[in-house]
N, C-alpha and C positions, 0 to 999 in steps of 0.2 A: 303781412305784418301790419299790426294796427298803427294808425297814425299817432303821432306825438302831439299833444295839445300845445297850442301856442303859449309861449312863455315870455315873460318880461326880459328884454335884452339890455336893460339898463345895467351898465357895468358896476354901478354902486350896489346893486342888489344881488349880483352874481358872486359865486364863490371864486376865490382868487389864489393863484400860485405866484409867489414872489420871485423876482429875478435873482434872489440870493440862492434859490434852490436849483442850481444848474449842475450839469454833469456832462461828461464827454464820451460816454459809451451807452449804447442801447444794451442794457444788461437785465436779464430776467430776475437777477438776485437783488436788484436795487429796492430800497424801501420806498414805497409810494409817498409822494409829497402831498397827495390829495386823493380821496376816494369819492367818486360821483356815481350817480345812477343814470339810467337811460332817460334821455330827454332833458337832462340838467344843463344849464348854461354855465360856462366857466370863462374866467378872464386869466390869461397867462401873461406875465411880464417876462420879456426876453432881453438878453444882452445882444450886442452886435457880435460879429464873428471874432473880434479881437478881445472880447470880454471887457470892453470899456477902456482899453489901454490907450487907444488913439483918440485924441480930442482935438479941439481947435488950436490948442497950444502947439506951435510948429515943432518945438524940440521933441514932441512925442511922435512925430510922423515917421521917423526912421527907426523907432524902437522895435517893433515886432518884425520877426523874420517870417511870419506866416505860422498860424497855429497848426499844431499836429492834428488836433481834432477840434471841432466846433462846439462851443458851449450851447446846450439846449436846456430848457426848463422842464421840470417834471421829476419823475414820471407820475402820470395820473392813472389810478386804478379805476376801471369801469366795471362796476358791479354787474354781473350777469354775462359778461363777455367771455366766451369759452373758446377753446382751440377749435379752429375750423369755421368760426363765424366771421362775419365782416364787420369791421368798425367803420361807421360813417361819421365823419367830422364835417359838420356844416359851419363853414367859416362865415360869421356874421359881420365882423368888422376888424380891420387892421389899422391901428392908430400908431403911426411911426413917431419917433422922437423928433424934436425940432432941428436937429443937426445930425450929420453923418459924414462919412468919408469914403472915397474911392481911391484905389491905388493900382499901379502897374509895377510889376517886379520881374526880374529875370527868371525865366522858366515858367511864368504864369501865362495862361491863355494859349491860344493856337500858335501865336508867334513868339512864345516865350524864349526861344533860342536866339532870337534876334534882338532881345532887349538887353541893354548894357547896364542900366541903372534904374533904381526904383523912383517912381513918381507918385506923389500923393496929392490928392485934391480933397479939400473939405467942401461941404455942401450944406445949404440951409433948406429945410423942408417946410413948405407952406401947404395951404389947404388943397390946392390942385396942381402944384408944380414943385419942381426941385431946382434950385438955383446953385450952380457951382460958384466957387470964390472968384472966378474971373468973369462972372456975369452971364455965363451960358445957362439957358433955361431948358429944362426937360420936363415932359409930362409926368405927373405922379402916378405910379402904378405899383403899389406895395405888393410884395410877393413873399410868402413864407418859403425860404430856401431849404429848410431842413425840418421834416416832420415824419415821424415813424413810430413803430411799436417795437417792443423787445423781440429779439430774434430767438427762435426756439433752440438753436444750437449753441447759445452762449453769448459772450460779449462780442459786439461789433463796434468799432470806432465810429463816431458821428460824421467823420469825413467820407464814409463809404455810403453809396446808394445800393439798393438791393430790393429783394421781394418784400422786405419789412418797411420799405419807404426810405427814410434817410435823407442824405444830401442830394436831392434830385434837382433843385434849382429850376423848377418848371414854372413858366409864366402863368399857367392856368390855375395854380394853387394860390388863389387870391380871394378877395372879398366876394361873397355870393356863391362860391363854388362849394361842391360837396366832394370831399376826398374819401375814397373807400380803400381801406387797408386790411389785408388778411390778418386775422388774429392768430398769433402763434403761441402765446402763453396765456394762461388764465388771467383775466383782468386786463389784458392788452398791454398795459403800461405805456401809455401814450406820452411822447415828449415832442417838443417843437422849439424852434428858434431860427437864428440866421436870417432875420428879415431884411429885405432890401427895399429901399424907397422906390427905386426904379432899377431895371436891368434889361439889357438887350437879350433878344432870343438867341440862345446858344452860349451865353456867358463868354463871349469871344475873348475879352481881355482878362478873363479869370476873376472878375469881381463886379459887384453892382455898387450902388450907394448904400453902404453898410450902416444900419441904424439899430438902435434898441426900439422896442415897440411893446404895445399892449394888444393882444389878440383875443378877441371875444368869439366864442364858438359854442356850438351845441353838439352833444354826442348822442349817437344812436347805435344800435346793433342790429344786424340782420342774421338771425339764427340760421345756421345750416347753409349759408351762402359762401362757399369756399372759393375765393379768388386765388389766382396764381401770382398776380402782380398788382401794384397799386393802380387804381382807376380814379378818374375825376369826371364829374358832370358840371359843366358850366351852364349858363343860360342858353348857349347856342350850340355846344359841342359835347361829344363824348370823347374822352381822352384815355388812352392806355399808356402807361409809363413803364419802361423796362431799362435795365442796365446790364452791360457786359464789358468785356475787355477790349472789344473792337466795335467800330461803327456798324459793320456789316452784321455782326452777331446781335447787337442791340436792336438794329432795325428789323431783323427777322423776328425777334421775340415780340416787338411792338405790333407788327402786322398780325402775327399769329394770335396774340391776345385779343385784338379787336375782332378777328374772325370768330373767336370763341364767344365774344360778347354778342355779336349778331346772331350766332347760332342759338345761343341760349335764350336771349330775350325776344328775338323775332322768328326763331325756328328755321332760319335759312340753312341750306346745306353748304358744305365747305366751298364748293366751286362758285356758287352764286354769291356768297359772302365775299370771297376773294375778288371776284370781278367787280362787285359793287364798291369795295374799298378802293380798288384801282381807279375807278371812274370818278369817285366823289370824295375820297379821303386825302389827307395830307400827312406825309412823313417828315418829321422835324427832329432836330437834335436839341436837347435841352441844355446840355453842358458837355464840354470837351475836356475840362481841366482837372476834374476830381480823379481819384484813383481808377474809376471806371467811367466809361462813356454812357450817358443817359439819352435814350431816344424815346419819342412818343408818336403815336398815331392819332391824329385828330379827325373825327368823323362828324359831319354836320348833323344836328338834330332835325333840321328841316327835311332831310332825306329819311332819317330813321322814323319820324312821325308818320310818314306815308306808307310804311311797311306794316302790314297787319301783324298783330302779335299772335303767335302760334306756339303751342306747347311742344311741338316736335317737328322734325323735318327728315326727309329721306337723305340718303347719301352718307358722306363721311362725317356724321355727327360725333362730337366728342364731349358730350355732356349727358347727365341724367335728366329725366323729365322735370320740367320747370315747376317751381313752387312760387306762386304769386305772393308778393309782399308789397305793402304800401310804403310810400316814401314820406319822409318828414315834410310837413307843409312849410311853405316859405312865403313871407310877405312879398307880394308883387310878382309871384311866379305865374306863368301861364297855366290855364286850367287843364290843358291837354298834355301836360308834361308827363313823360313816362315814369313809372316807378323804377326804383333801383333793382339791380339784379339780386336774386336771393336763391339761386339754384346751385346745386352741386356741380362743379366743373371737374372733370377728370384731367389730371395733369399728365397729358401724353407727351410733353416735351420736357420732362424732368432732366433729361440728359443735357439740356441747354442751360443749366443752372449758371448764374452769373458767377464770375471769379471773385467771390468774397474771400476775405482773409481767412475764414474758417469754413470747414465743410459742414453741411447740414447733417444733423443726426435725427433718428427717429423720435417721434413724440411718444409720450406714455401710452396714448391710445393705440398707436401703430404697434408698439411692443406688445400690448395686451392682445391685439388681434393676431399678432404673430404667434404668441403662446397658445392661443385658442386653436389656431390652425395646426400647430405642431401636436397638440393633444389630440385633435381629431384625427390626424394622420396616424399617430400611434395607436389609437383605439381601433381604427379601421384595419391597420396591419395586424393587431392582435386578433381581431375577429377572423381575418383571413387565415391566420396560422391555426386557430382553433378549428375552423372548418376543414382546413387541410389535414389536421391530425385526426379528426373524426372520420374523414373520408378514407385516410390511409389505414386507420384501425379497421374500418369496415371491409376494405379491400383485403387486408391481411387475414381477417377472420374468414372471409369467403375463400381465400386462397388456401388457408389451412384446412378448411372443411373439404375442399376439393382434393387436396393431397391425401387426407385421411381416407376419403372415399375411394380414391385410385388405389392406395395401398391395400385396402380391404378387399377390393375387387381382384387385384393381382394375387393376393394370398389365397383367396378362394379358388381362383383358376388354377394355381399351382397345386393346391391340395387335390383338386379333382383330377388333374393330369397324373399325379403321383399314384393316386388310388387306382386309376385305370390301368396304368402300367404294371403295378403289383398284381392286380387281378389277372391280367393276361399271362404274366410270368408263372403264376401258381398253377393256372389251368394247363399250360403247356408242359411244365416240368413235373406234373404229377405230385406236386407237393401238397401242402396244406390247403385247406379250403380258402375261399376268397377272404382276403383280410377284412376284418371288421373295422369300423371306425375306432374302436377301442385299441385294436392291434396297431393300426397305423399311428395312433397317438403314442403308444408305448415305444414303437420303433423310432419315432421321431425324437423322443426324449431319452432314448437309450435304456429304457427300463422294460421289465416284463409287463404283459398285459394286466397282471394283477396289481402292479405297483401304482399307487395313486399319488405319487409325488408330484410336485409342481413341474410344469413343463419348462425346460430351459430356453433361454432366449435364442440360442443358436439352433438353427434348423439343420441338423446333421442326420443324414440317413445312414443306417448301418449297411455295411457291405453285403450285397446279395450274392447267392450262389449262382455262378454262371451255368446256365442250362444250354447245352449244345443241341441244337435242333438237328434231327436226322433228316438227311435228304435221300432221295432215291439213289441206289448204288453204293451207299456207304457200308452196307452189310458185308459185301465181298472183300472190301478193303480191310475191314476189321478182322475177317477170317484169315486173310493172308498175312497179317501182321504177326510176327513171332511174339509168343507169350513169354513174358519175363516174370520171374518170381520177385515179388517185392520183399527184399531182405533188409530194406532200410539202408542199403548202400548205394552210392552213385554208380553209374555205368563204369567209370574208370576204375573204381575200387573192385568191382566184380571181375574185370579183366585181369587185374594183377593178383586177384585171389586174396588180397589183403582185407 
């Protein structure tokens, strides 16, 4: 991928999305608040997670019961971002508002069942620190808690994390990081919000110091680089972020996604990548309190840099050959920093889909490929049937020719046998001369030899005169037999004289 030229990061010259353009669902049908091109710098104004309801005025502290969904600003349409690409969001700067609030409520955080009442604390935000109202000072570490693209299968509430991004509350999504999100709809429709001035790793109490903010970032696209889950590159680490209904499930997904990353970018086989992650990686929980648990696998760049980049590897590889892409240049980045991933990854763990509120459906491209496959199968089946019909027709024709030949041979043999038998009978009985072919034909048809009528289909032979052959000694028997006059009467009639 060609590098993006350096651009002015001054917020005054960048295009802007107002905090008034907020919504609470990642929806592919939303009208974009802004359309940008690859390499363009954008400033987005965000509301806090309570949409500005909680302020320093104490009577407002007990007003919210907790938002059902979190307001995010956008969406932003990225021209040229297509389904299957990767959207790269390079976070240049997070400028939090001067004040914020943190609260603890029953049911929130890991120990939510033990909390009996809500507690709210206001905080003032300075250049490098956050000061609570009772004087406690914390280091400033602004984090974008909610960033994502529109989901391909329809609306998803902004309270949910998933493959599209969403409410991940991950500490590495901060200034200087690059966030990689799988594009699921044309134009991506990027939205973000829920900024925290500081937050503990794991969001243990269920909240951070919630503030409004201005986020400055630059967008890029990696054509053809299909990721399964969001990824982050910081100055020091590679991070894979996954979400599921249980800690175990989310952790397995995070480890698997990092193995894919190493296989793709470094060409390692499955076993080597798994071992290397076990020796040098860190498995962490980003948040426990959202509808799903979010886990992440952090792998040091110091180890990744020492691995040679290869395009393929033996063993249990689960990706297509790598396509090299260049990364967006960054001010102050080290010269030997690796380029982002831009290869196709085969999603062999689709059955481990996160428990999102809606089931994922096929994209238009998947449906088109399915239709092509069905048409190809029907065409192949039709060719097979035609070949089978032609083969059957040939076999039937051959079988019919064989049957006709057999019938003809049988008929000829029968005629020869009949002619021979007639000839023998005529010679022995002193009758007519040997039957000619014309005579035999006439006898078969039941007509005289001179009759030229057509031959009947039935092969009936006329009854022949029995000729008794004389044997030696038969003459004396005939002489001794009494002679009777043939008067036309039966023997019984002759005896009675009637």
